C-alpha positions in Angstrom: -1.7 0.1 -19.1 -2.1 2.6 -16.6 -0.4 2.6 -13.6 -2.9 -0.1 -10.6 -1.5 1.6 -7.6 -1.1 -1.4 -4.6 -1.1 0.8 -1.4 0.5 -0.9 2.3 -2.5 -0.5 4.8 -1.0 0.2 8.6 1.0 2.9 8.2 1.3 4.6 5.0 -2.5 4.7 4.4 -3.9 5.0 8.2 -2.1 5.5 11.2 -0.6 2.2 13.1 -1.5 2.6 16.9 1.0 0.0 18.9 -1.2 0.0 21.8 -4.2 -1.6 19.6 -4.8 -5.4 19.3 -7.1 -7.2 17.1 -8.8 -6.0 13.8 -8.4 -2.2 13.6 -12.0 -2.1 12.6 -13.2 -2.6 16.1 -10.5 -0.4 17.2 -11.8 3.2 19.7 -10.4 6.0 17.6 -8.7 5.2 13.3 -7.1 7.6 11.6 -5.9 8.5 7.9 -2.0 9.5 7.7 -2.2 12.7 6.6 -2.6 13.3 2.8 -4.2 10.1 2.3 -7.7 11.2 1.4 -6.2 14.3 -0.8 -3.8 11.7 -2.7 -6.4 8.7 -3.2 -9.2 10.9 -4.9 -6.6 12.0 -6.4 -5.5 9.0 -7.3 -8.6 7.3 -8.2 -9.6 9.4 -11.6 -6.8 7.7 -13.6 -5.6 4.9 -11.9 -6.6 1.0 -10.2 -6.5 1.2 -5.9 -6.1 -1.9 -4.5 -4.7 -2.3 -0.4 -1.6 -5.1 -0.4 -1.6 -6.0 3.5 0.1 -8.3 5.8 -2.6 -7.8 9.1 -2.9 -11.5 10.3 -6.1 -10.6 12.3 -8.3 -8.7 9.5 -10.7 -10.5 6.2 -11.4 -8.3 3.3 -14.5 -7.1 4.7 -12.9 -5.6 8.2 -10.1 -3.8 6.3 -12.8 -2.2 4.1 -15.1 -1.2 8.0 -12.0 0.3 8.6 -10.9 2.5 5.4 -15.1 2.8 5.8 -14.5 4.4 8.7 -11.9 6.9 7.2 -13.4 8.0 4.4 -11.3 6.3 2.3 -13.2 3.3 0.7 -14.7 5.3 -2.1 -11.1 5.3 -3.5 -10.3 1.4 -3.3 -10.8 -0.7 -6.0 -10.9 -4.4 -3.6 -8.9 -5.5 -1.1 -5.3 -8.2 -1.2 -4.6 -9.6 2.2 -3.4 -13.2 3.5 -7.2 -14.1 4.1 -7.5 -13.7 0.4 -4.7 -14.4 -0.8 -3.3 -17.6 1.1 -0.1 -16.0 1.0 1.1 -13.2 3.8 2.9 -10.0 2.0 6.5 -9.6 2.3 7.6 -11.9 -1.2 7.6 -12.1 -4.2 5.0 -14.2 -4.9 2.5 -12.3 -2.3 2.5 -10.2 -5.4 2.5 -12.6 -8.5 -0.6 -13.6 -6.8 -2.4 -10.3 -6.8 -0.8 -9.6 -10.4 -2.5 -13.3 -10.8 -5.5 -11.9 -9.4 -6.4 -8.7 -12.1 -4.3 -10.2 -14.4 -1.7 -8.0 -14.9 2.3 -8.6 -15.9 4.9 -6.9 -13.0 5.0 -4.4 -14.6 1.7 -2.9 -14.1 2.0 -2.5 -10.3 3.3 0.3 -8.0 3.8 -0.6 -4.9 3.1 1.6 -2.2 4.5 0.9 1.4 6.7 2.1 4.5 8.3 -0.9 4.9 11.3 -1.8 2.8 11.5 -5.2 3.7 7.6 -6.0 3.8 6.7 -3.9 1.1 9.1 -2.3 -0.8 12.0 -5.6 -1.0 9.7 -8.1 -2.3 7.5 -6.3 -4.4 10.6 -4.8 -6.8 11.8 -8.7 -6.2 9.0 -9.6 -8.1 9.1 -7.4 -10.7 6.7 -4.1 -9.7 8.1 -0.9 -9.3 7.6 0.2 -5.8 7.5 3.7 -4.0 9.1 3.9 -0.1 6.7 5.7 1.7 9.3 7.0 4.2 8.0 9.6 6.2 11.4 10.2 8.9 14.1 9.9 6.2 15.5 6.5 7.0 18.3 4.6 5.4 18.9 0.3 5.5 21.5 -0.6 3.8 19.2 -2.3 0.9 17.5 0.7 0.4 20.8 2.9 -0.1 22.9 0.1 -3.0 20.0 0.4 -5.3 18.0 3.8 -6.9 14.7 3.6 -5.1 11.5 6.1 -5.1 11.4 8.2 -1.6 8.8 10.5 -0.5 7.9 11.9 2.1 4.5 12.7 2.3 1.6 11.4 0.4 0.8 13.8 -1.3 4.3 13.8 -3.5 2.4 11.2 -5.7 0.0 13.6 -6.9 2.8 16.8 -8.4 2.8 17.4 -11.8 6.6 16.6 -11.5 6.1 13.2 -10.2 6.5 10.4 -12.9 5.1 6.9 -11.7 7.7 4.7 -12.8 
């Protein structure tokens, strides 16, 4: 079974400007993270890509609109958020609901996100695979306690020697 990539939204694929509030699709400026477009374009040729976000202000259509503004929407198969799953990200149950919706086992899912606490730990707790997008090289005690794939640039996902397992 091909890997299904789940990407976090804010500060993983798009810049989350801390001074902004409300729906990102309505912000005066939106920006993709460096390398996001090239990475998604390449991955989408062989994998389904979904967004798994904890965005509280935005429903699925709002999230799609924000991705349209930066040219990433064509690579994304769908969006998972509290509004359409009925549960917020940050627990294994969020990822369990995604797997049930897609009718796939946990092992088919690969979460890529910038927050160990909200993206990585809950995905691993569910049994999915995870890659910590850690551009600053920050470390947490939890992450250091287990083998964990970390990347500093999104384009590392497309390097010839990269294995998504």
